[in-house]
Legacy VTK file of the C-alpha trace (Angstrom):
# vtk DataFile Version 3.0
C-alpha trace
ASCII
DATASET POLYDATA
POINTS 157 float
-17.671 31.060 10.542
-16.581 33.669 7.986
-13.198 35.368 8.203
-12.806 39.163 8.386
-11.750 39.175 4.729
-14.838 37.178 3.718
-17.068 39.551 5.700
-15.504 42.531 3.915
-16.070 40.846 0.542
-19.711 40.166 1.359
-20.146 43.804 2.434
-18.719 44.862 -0.937
-21.211 42.679 -2.818
-24.097 44.105 -0.780
-22.865 47.655 -1.500
-22.846 47.023 -5.263
-26.341 45.487 -5.122
-27.615 48.491 -3.157
-25.902 51.425 -4.901
-25.247 50.400 -8.510
-27.492 49.889 -11.511
-26.843 47.209 -14.116
-24.561 48.490 -16.912
-26.370 46.367 -19.511
-30.072 47.058 -18.828
-29.772 50.143 -16.567
-32.141 48.726 -13.978
-31.455 49.882 -10.435
-31.465 47.433 -7.500
-31.658 44.424 -9.805
-28.308 42.940 -8.817
-28.468 39.842 -6.635
-25.645 38.053 -4.859
-24.773 34.601 -6.185
-24.183 31.691 -3.787
-20.851 31.576 -1.958
-18.156 29.804 -4.032
-19.961 30.385 -7.347
-17.050 30.307 -9.785
-15.736 33.589 -11.229
-18.821 35.718 -10.530
-20.348 37.257 -7.428
-23.483 39.076 -8.609
-26.095 38.722 -11.343
-28.717 41.089 -12.717
-32.131 39.537 -12.080
-33.477 41.085 -15.297
-30.848 40.591 -18.006
-28.450 38.039 -16.488
-25.360 40.296 -16.513
-22.617 38.665 -14.395
-19.844 40.477 -12.555
-17.100 39.882 -10.041
-16.818 42.087 -6.967
-13.458 42.671 -5.316
-13.330 44.635 -2.093
-10.335 46.326 -0.478
-9.538 48.504 2.493
-8.084 51.807 1.324
-5.104 53.427 3.004
-6.027 56.096 5.539
-6.610 59.482 3.948
-6.758 58.190 0.381
-9.411 57.074 -2.076
-6.956 55.130 -4.252
-7.147 51.377 -4.614
-4.010 49.366 -3.851
-2.026 48.214 -6.891
-3.039 44.602 -6.303
-6.177 43.043 -4.848
-6.551 39.410 -3.818
-8.471 37.376 -6.384
-9.843 33.881 -5.947
-9.024 30.432 -7.373
-6.685 30.573 -10.367
-7.812 27.327 -12.075
-11.406 28.366 -12.918
-10.309 31.904 -13.826
-7.561 30.640 -16.119
-10.029 28.298 -17.874
-12.341 31.254 -18.570
-9.463 33.391 -19.845
-8.434 30.614 -22.252
-12.065 30.290 -23.399
-12.333 34.069 -23.901
-15.002 34.508 -21.223
-14.733 37.724 -19.222
-17.147 39.227 -16.703
-17.424 42.807 -15.531
-15.518 43.788 -12.408
-16.626 46.009 -9.546
-13.915 47.356 -7.257
-15.251 48.392 -3.869
-13.187 50.505 -1.499
-13.780 50.879 2.238
-11.937 52.962 4.807
-9.539 51.066 7.054
-12.359 50.412 9.533
-13.960 48.207 6.866
-17.349 49.803 7.508
-17.317 53.179 5.728
-17.882 52.841 1.978
-15.617 55.205 0.028
-16.037 54.274 -3.630
-17.197 51.728 -6.185
-15.609 51.544 -9.646
-16.683 49.438 -12.625
-14.399 47.847 -15.204
-16.315 46.554 -18.255
-15.584 43.051 -19.553
-14.061 44.298 -22.820
-11.427 46.284 -20.893
-10.420 43.198 -18.903
-10.344 41.177 -22.132
-7.806 43.600 -23.633
-5.588 43.403 -20.526
-5.578 39.765 -19.338
-2.219 40.501 -17.686
-4.308 41.976 -14.855
-4.623 38.372 -13.589
-1.387 37.357 -11.837
-1.249 33.721 -10.638
0.157 33.186 -7.155
2.385 30.326 -6.052
0.529 27.162 -5.034
0.074 26.639 -1.306
2.753 24.493 0.322
2.339 20.790 1.027
1.838 21.543 4.717
-1.036 23.982 4.116
-4.618 23.011 4.879
-5.445 23.277 1.147
-2.090 22.089 -0.204
-1.529 22.860 -3.881
-4.427 25.348 -4.122
-3.521 28.334 -6.254
-5.027 31.778 -6.217
-4.352 34.951 -8.164
-3.938 38.666 -7.653
-5.723 41.366 -9.653
-3.108 43.876 -10.769
-5.280 47.000 -10.770
-2.333 49.165 -11.855
-2.256 47.219 -15.172
-5.771 48.423 -16.066
-5.990 51.509 -18.282
-7.392 54.391 -16.212
-9.806 55.234 -19.021
-11.328 51.765 -18.596
-12.305 52.320 -14.951
-15.508 54.195 -14.253
-16.503 55.424 -10.809
-20.141 54.528 -10.201
-20.363 55.466 -6.502
-20.442 58.133 -5.335
-21.622 59.701 -8.554
-19.488 62.661 -9.575
LINES 1 158
157 0 1 2 3 4 5 6 7 8 9 10 11 12 13 14 15 16 17 18 19 20 21 22 23 24 25 26 27 28 29 30 31 32 33 34 35 36 37 38 39 40 41 42 43 44 45 46 47 48 49 50 51 52 53 54 55 56 57 58 59 60 61 62 63 64 65 66 67 68 69 70 71 72 73 74 75 76 77 78 79 80 81 82 83 84 85 86 87 88 89 90 91 92 93 94 95 96 97 98 99 100 101 102 103 104 105 106 107 108 109 110 111 112 113 114 115 116 117 118 119 120 121 122 123 124 125 126 127 128 129 130 131 132 133 134 135 136 137 138 139 140 141 142 143 144 145 146 147 148 149 150 151 152 153 154 155 156
């Protein structure tokens, strides 16, 4: 059974697949969701193989601004890719507080993330009493990204 946060994330991936064309090959509706728990990527272009992460957030009522930080995923695999110099594109999906009304989708190209790896902020490991003791996640510090590096792709301006 998926949590509310997982459902919101899945809805964000579906929204990108439905509304956004691939930035590499420009093909529309060629994005496909990857299997759950695929490391460091959520969608792939069926034509050219472009990989991207999708992070979804609820936006504060009356605003279209993303929060400063968005929950990431597992820190270990992400850190290994950072050290290897492997960066994927990032789609930020914003929904109204109801979690059902799509407000915006922004794209951050891989080269922008590569120039600002400080966007990845490791969290403290889970306590010894936690179900997944020792597991460590990260936050995406959206405010650390240069505004010029974020491009709104939905709705089109």
